[in-house]
C-alpha positions, 0 to 999 in steps of 0.5 A, spaced: 842 522 973 849 520 974 854 521 968 857 513 968 850 510 970 846 514 964 852 512 959 850 505 961 843 506 961 843 508 954 848 503 952 843 498 955 837 501 951 840 502 944 843 495 945 836 492 947 832 496 942 837 493 936 837 486 938 829 487 939 829 490 932 833 484 929 829 479 932 823 482 929 826 482 922 828 475 923 821 473 925 818 477 919 823 474 914 821 467 917 813 468 917 811 474 913 807 476 920 805 484 918 805 486 925 813 484 926 814 488 920 810 494 923 813 493 930 820 493 927 819 499 923 817 503 929 823 500 934 829 501 929 829 509 929 828 508 937 834 504 937 838 509 933 835 515 937 838 512 943 845 511 940 845 518 938 844 520 945 849 515 947 854 518 942 853 525 945 857 522 951 862 517 948 866 517 942 863 513 936 868 508 936 867 506 943 860 507 943 859 503 937 864 497 939 860 496 946 853 496 943 855 492 937 858 487 942 852 487 946 848 486 940 852 480 938 851 477 944 844 478 944 843 476 937 846 469 938 842 468 945 835 470 941 837 465 935 839 459 940 833 460 945 828 463 941 829 461 934 832 454 936 838 455 931 844 451 932 851 454 931 857 450 928 864 451 926 862 450 919 857 455 918 863 460 916 864 456 910 860 457 904 
């Protein structure tokens, strides 16, 4: 597999797995659904496996920066589209 293509595949796989894990944990926290907890416990280590494989190809700073950027965008999209959350500027104020 092409070196550049394999890096982007690992970035996508780790980002998607982490977003999926975050969504499952949020769903479990809101509903108490035991299947969501079980799926979260299975998905999280897989995300870290993809991330470890990515770190064999890129430095930690670059790989975590890219993956975290995609995680932020993915988690915001899931929050808005799936959980029906609303973002406002006042949310940062406690």
